[in-house]
DRENPA-3360 file (N, C-alpha, C; in nm, 2 decimals, always signed):
BEGIN
1 = MQKAAEVN = -4.23/-0.40/-5.29/-4.38/-0.45/-5.29/-4.40/-0.42/-5.40 ~ -4.53/-0.48/-5.51/-4.60/-0.42/-5.58/-4.72/-0.30/-5.56 ~ -4.80/-0.26/-5.66/-4.88/-0.16/-5.60/-5.00/-0.22/-5.62 ~ -5.02/-0.36/-5.62/-5.12/-0.40/-5.61/-5.11/-0.44/-5.47 ~ -5.01/-0.51/-5.42/-4.97/-0.59/-5.30/-4.99/-0.46/-5.18 ~ -4.97/-0.32/-5.25/-4.96/-0.20/-5.17/-5.13/-0.17/-5.16 ~ -5.17/-0.18/-5.23/-5.31/-0.13/-5.27/-5.38/-0.24/-5.14 ~ -5.37/-0.39/-5.15/-5.43/-0.50/-5.06/-5.42/-0.44/-4.94;
9 = LAWALIEV = -5.28/-0.45/-4.86/-5.21/-0.42/-4.72/-5.30/-0.27/-4.68 ~ -5.33/-0.15/-4.77/-5.39/-0.08/-4.73/-5.56/-0.11/-4.66 ~ -5.62/-0.13/-4.76/-5.75/-0.20/-4.74/-5.74/-0.32/-4.62 ~ -5.62/-0.39/-4.63/-5.66/-0.47/-4.48/-5.64/-0.42/-4.37 ~ -5.53/-0.37/-4.34/-5.54/-0.27/-4.24/-5.66/-0.15/-4.20 ~ -5.72/-0.12/-4.29/-5.85/-0.04/-4.30/-5.94/-0.14/-4.20 ~ -5.94/-0.28/-4.25/-6.06/-0.36/-4.21/-6.03/-0.37/-4.07 ~ -5.88/-0.43/-4.01/-5.87/-0.41/-3.88/-5.91/-0.28/-3.77;
17 = VKPRLSLH = -5.88/-0.19/-3.80/-5.87/-0.08/-3.74/-5.99/+0.00/-3.75 ~ -6.09/-0.03/-3.87/-6.20/+0.04/-3.87/-6.27/+0.04/-3.76 ~ -6.29/-0.01/-3.69/-6.41/-0.06/-3.52/-6.37/+0.05/-3.44 ~ -6.21/+0.11/-3.48/-6.14/+0.23/-3.38/-6.15/+0.36/-3.43 ~ -6.18/+0.34/-3.57/-6.16/+0.51/-3.61/-6.28/+0.62/-3.60 ~ -6.29/+0.71/-3.58/-6.40/+0.77/-3.59/-6.43/+0.83/-3.76 ~ -6.55/+0.90/-3.79/-6.59/+0.85/-3.90/-6.52/+0.98/-4.00 ~ -6.45/+1.07/-3.94/-6.33/+1.20/-4.00/-6.22/+1.12/-4.06;
25 = ERDFVFVT = -6.15/+0.99/-3.99/-6.03/+0.89/-3.99/-6.06/+0.82/-4.08 ~ -6.17/+0.76/-4.11/-6.24/+0.60/-4.22/-6.21/+0.74/-4.34 ~ -6.33/+0.84/-4.34/-6.38/+0.88/-4.46/-6.18/+0.94/-4.52 ~ -6.09/+1.01/-4.40/-5.99/+1.04/-4.48/-5.91/+0.93/-4.55 ~ -5.88/+0.78/-4.49/-5.84/+0.69/-4.55/-5.90/+0.65/-4.65 ~ -6.03/+0.62/-4.67/-6.12/+0.62/-4.78/-6.08/+0.68/-4.86 ~ -6.08/+0.79/-4.89/-6.09/+0.92/-5.00/-5.92/+0.90/-5.01 ~ -5.84/+0.86/-4.94/-5.70/+0.88/-4.99/-5.68/+0.76/-5.05;
33 = IGAGDTFA = -5.70/+0.64/-5.02/-5.66/+0.53/-5.13/-5.77/+0.53/-5.24 ~ -5.87/+0.58/-5.26/-5.94/+0.61/-5.40/-5.88/+0.71/-5.47 ~ -5.79/+0.80/-5.43/-5.72/+0.92/-5.51/-5.61/+0.83/-5.53 ~ -5.56/+0.67/-5.47/-5.47/+0.64/-5.56/-5.30/+0.65/-5.45 ~ -5.36/+0.75/-5.37/-5.22/+0.74/-5.26/-5.22/+0.64/-5.13 ~ -5.17/+0.53/-5.17/-5.17/+0.44/-5.12/-5.07/+0.41/-4.96 ~ -4.95/+0.48/-5.00/-4.88/+0.55/-4.94/-4.86/+0.65/-4.78 ~ -4.96/+0.75/-4.84/-5.02/+0.82/-4.77/-5.12/+0.77/-4.68;
41 = AIRQLLGL = -5.22/+0.67/-4.73/-5.34/+0.60/-4.64/-5.26/+0.49/-4.54 ~ -5.13/+0.43/-4.58/-5.10/+0.35/-4.52/-5.03/+0.42/-4.40 ~ -4.94/+0.50/-4.40/-4.90/+0.62/-4.30/-5.01/+0.65/-4.20 ~ -5.10/+0.73/-4.26/-5.22/+0.72/-4.21/-5.26/+0.64/-4.08 ~ -5.28/+0.53/-4.12/-5.34/+0.44/-4.08/-5.24/+0.38/-3.97 ~ -5.11/+0.34/-4.04/-5.00/+0.35/-3.90/-4.99/+0.40/-3.79 ~ -4.97/+0.54/-3.81/-5.02/+0.64/-3.73/-5.16/+0.63/-3.60 ~ -5.22/+0.61/-3.67/-5.37/+0.59/-3.62/-5.31/+0.46/-3.51;
49 = VVAKGIPL = -5.31/+0.36/-3.55/-5.29/+0.22/-3.50/-5.18/+0.26/-3.39 ~ -5.05/+0.30/-3.41/-4.98/+0.37/-3.25/-5.05/+0.44/-3.23 ~ -5.07/+0.55/-3.25/-5.16/+0.66/-3.10/-5.28/+0.62/-3.05 ~ -5.34/+0.47/-3.12/-5.46/+0.45/-3.05/-5.43/+0.32/-2.97 ~ -5.28/+0.27/-3.01/-5.25/+0.19/-2.94/-5.34/+0.03/-2.98 ~ -5.35/+0.04/-3.12/-5.46/-0.06/-3.16/-5.36/-0.22/-3.21 ~ -5.40/-0.33/-3.13/-5.30/-0.43/-3.20/-5.31/-0.47/-3.33 ~ -5.17/-0.53/-3.35/-5.18/-0.58/-3.49/-5.14/-0.73/-3.47;
57 = RPQFVHLC = -5.20/-0.83/-3.55/-5.12/-0.97/-3.54/-4.98/-0.92/-3.60 ~ -4.88/-1.02/-3.53/-4.74/-1.03/-3.61/-4.75/-0.99/-3.77 ~ -4.82/-1.09/-3.84/-4.80/-1.11/-3.98/-4.85/-0.95/-4.02 ~ -4.94/-0.88/-3.97/-4.95/-0.74/-4.03/-4.83/-0.64/-4.01 ~ -4.79/-0.68/-3.88/-4.65/-0.62/-3.87/-4.56/-0.65/-4.01 ~ -4.51/-0.75/-4.01/-4.40/-0.81/-4.11/-4.44/-0.75/-4.28 ~ -4.60/-0.76/-4.27/-4.65/-0.64/-4.40/-4.58/-0.56/-4.42 ~ -4.63/-0.47/-4.30/-4.56/-0.33/-4.30/-4.45/-0.30/-4.31;
65 = ATWLDAYV = -4.41/-0.38/-4.24/-4.22/-0.36/-4.25/-4.17/-0.45/-4.37 ~ -4.22/-0.52/-4.47/-4.18/-0.54/-4.63/-4.23/-0.43/-4.68 ~ -4.34/-0.36/-4.65/-4.40/-0.26/-4.74/-4.28/-0.17/-4.73 ~ -4.24/-0.14/-4.59/-4.13/+0.00/-4.58/-4.05/+0.01/-4.66 ~ -4.01/-0.17/-4.70/-3.87/-0.17/-4.74/-3.85/-0.10/-4.94 ~ -3.96/-0.06/-4.96/-4.00/-0.01/-5.09/-3.97/+0.10/-5.08 ~ -3.95/+0.18/-4.95/-3.93/+0.30/-4.96/-3.84/+0.35/-4.87 ~ -3.72/+0.30/-4.88/-3.61/+0.29/-4.81/-3.52/+0.45/-4.86;
73 = GHDQERCL = -3.47/+0.50/-4.81/-3.45/+0.66/-4.82/-3.56/+0.75/-4.85 ~ -3.68/+0.76/-4.82/-3.79/+0.82/-4.84/-3.78/+0.93/-4.69 ~ -3.83/+1.05/-4.71/-3.82/+1.11/-4.60/-3.89/+1.09/-4.48 ~ -4.00/+0.99/-4.50/-4.08/+0.98/-4.41/-4.05/+0.82/-4.32 ~ -3.92/+0.79/-4.40/-3.89/+0.63/-4.34/-3.84/+0.59/-4.24 ~ -3.80/+0.67/-4.19/-3.71/+0.68/-4.07/-3.83/+0.66/-3.94 ~ -3.96/+0.74/-3.98/-4.05/+0.77/-3.87/-4.17/+0.63/-3.88 ~ -4.22/+0.60/-4.03/-4.26/+0.50/-4.01/-4.18/+0.37/-3.96;
81 = SRAIEGLL = -4.06/+0.37/-3.98/-3.99/+0.22/-3.93/-3.96/+0.26/-3.77 ~ -4.01/+0.34/-3.70/-3.98/+0.33/-3.54/-4.15/+0.34/-3.53 ~ -4.22/+0.35/-3.59/-4.36/+0.31/-3.60/-4.36/+0.14/-3.62 ~ -4.34/+0.12/-3.67/-4.34/-0.01/-3.78/-4.27/-0.11/-3.62 ~ -4.17/-0.06/-3.60/-4.11/-0.14/-3.45/-4.17/-0.10/-3.30 ~ -4.29/-0.01/-3.31/-4.31/+0.01/-3.19/-4.47/-0.09/-3.21 ~ -4.46/-0.13/-3.29/-4.59/-0.26/-3.35/-4.56/-0.37/-3.26 ~ -4.39/-0.40/-3.28/-4.35/-0.54/-3.21/-4.35/-0.58/-3.06;
89 = TPSSIRAA = -4.43/-0.45/-3.01/-4.48/-0.44/-2.85/-4.60/-0.41/-2.82 ~ -4.72/-0.47/-2.87/-4.82/-0.46/-2.80/-4.84/-0.36/-2.68 ~ -4.97/-0.28/-2.71/-4.98/-0.22/-2.61/-5.03/-0.24/-2.47 ~ -5.09/-0.41/-2.51/-5.16/-0.46/-2.38/-5.03/-0.52/-2.30 ~ -4.89/-0.52/-2.39/-4.80/-0.58/-2.28/-4.72/-0.49/-2.23 ~ -4.74/-0.34/-2.31/-4.68/-0.22/-2.23/-4.77/-0.19/-2.11 ~ -4.87/-0.21/-2.13/-4.99/-0.21/-2.03/-4.97/-0.24/-1.90 ~ -4.97/-0.37/-1.96/-4.94/-0.50/-1.81/-4.85/-0.48/-1.74;
97 = TLTRTSSR = -4.72/-0.40/-1.85/-4.61/-0.39/-1.75/-4.60/-0.27/-1.63 ~ -4.71/-0.21/-1.70/-4.69/-0.07/-1.63/-4.77/-0.10/-1.51 ~ -4.88/-0.20/-1.54/-4.97/-0.24/-1.40/-4.90/-0.28/-1.29 ~ -4.84/-0.34/-1.34/-4.75/-0.45/-1.26/-4.64/-0.35/-1.24 ~ -4.59/-0.29/-1.25/-4.49/-0.19/-1.20/-4.54/-0.10/-1.08 ~ -4.64/-0.07/-1.12/-4.73/+0.05/-1.02/-4.78/-0.02/-0.90 ~ -4.83/-0.15/-0.93/-4.90/-0.22/-0.83/-4.77/-0.23/-0.73 ~ -4.58/-0.27/-0.78/-4.52/-0.27/-0.66/-4.51/-0.14/-0.63;
105 = LTARHGRP = -4.51/-0.04/-0.70/-4.49/+0.10/-0.65/-4.60/+0.13/-0.49 ~ -4.71/+0.11/-0.57/-4.80/+0.10/-0.45/-4.82/+0.03/-0.30 ~ -4.72/-0.12/-0.35/-4.72/-0.19/-0.20/-4.59/-0.13/-0.13 ~ -4.52/-0.10/-0.23/-4.43/-0.04/-0.16/-4.42/+0.03/-0.08 ~ -4.51/+0.20/-0.11/-4.51/+0.30/-0.05/-4.66/+0.33/+0.00 ~ -4.77/+0.27/+0.02/-4.87/+0.27/+0.07/-4.99/+0.38/+0.02 ~ -4.93/+0.41/-0.13/-5.00/+0.51/-0.16/-4.96/+0.48/-0.33 ~ -5.12/+0.51/-0.42/-5.10/+0.50/-0.53/-4.98/+0.57/-0.64;
113 = SAVDRRLG = -4.92/+0.55/-0.73/-4.85/+0.60/-0.79/-4.90/+0.68/-0.93 ~ -4.82/+0.72/-0.96/-4.88/+0.84/-1.06/-4.93/+0.73/-1.16 ~ -4.85/+0.62/-1.20/-4.91/+0.54/-1.32/-5.05/+0.50/-1.28 ~ -5.05/+0.47/-1.14/-5.22/+0.43/-1.06/-5.32/+0.51/-1.08 ~ -5.28/+0.62/-1.08/-5.35/+0.78/-1.11/-5.38/+0.82/-1.23 ~ -5.29/+0.77/-1.31/-5.31/+0.80/-1.48/-5.44/+0.69/-1.49 ~ -5.41/+0.55/-1.51/-5.48/+0.42/-1.54/-5.62/+0.43/-1.45 ~ -5.61/+0.49/-1.38/-5.76/+0.46/-1.34/-5.79/+0.34/-1.21;
121 = PASAPS = -5.86/+0.36/-1.13/-5.92/+0.23/-1.06/-5.92/+0.17/-1.14 ~ -5.91/+0.00/-1.09/-5.93/-0.12/-1.12/-5.89/-0.09/-1.33 ~ -5.82/-0.04/-1.36/-5.83/-0.05/-1.52/-5.70/-0.16/-1.56 ~ -5.79/-0.25/-1.66/-5.74/-0.35/-1.73/-5.67/-0.30/-1.86 ~ -5.53/-0.37/-1.89/-5.52/-0.33/-2.02/-5.62/-0.38/-2.12 ~ -5.58/-0.29/-2.22/-5.68/-0.31/-2.35/-5.65/-0.37/-2.48;
% end
């Protein structure tokens, strides 16, 4: 991936996740890109996407995987690869699966499961 394409990916990721970032998180990413360290910015953004369960369109996930191809052998490659692979199963799908599973457990045992207690009453996948 060319440097210009890497910068474009960083800015595109920011636009997607910006509404879910704190002021500190946004400032950090903006300053990091402004300083020219797009690798660190994208790494930070991917970490935030995973940590906050922010869904990305498949095209973005593909762009992130293509971007990572340029960093084969980098000490962060394995961690970033797992993060990108995790994006292939959106959190909404994981949450829906947990909700269905916990509902079956509740019906079977007549009391809320641990998942139900964590999700709270009438939780909907985000």
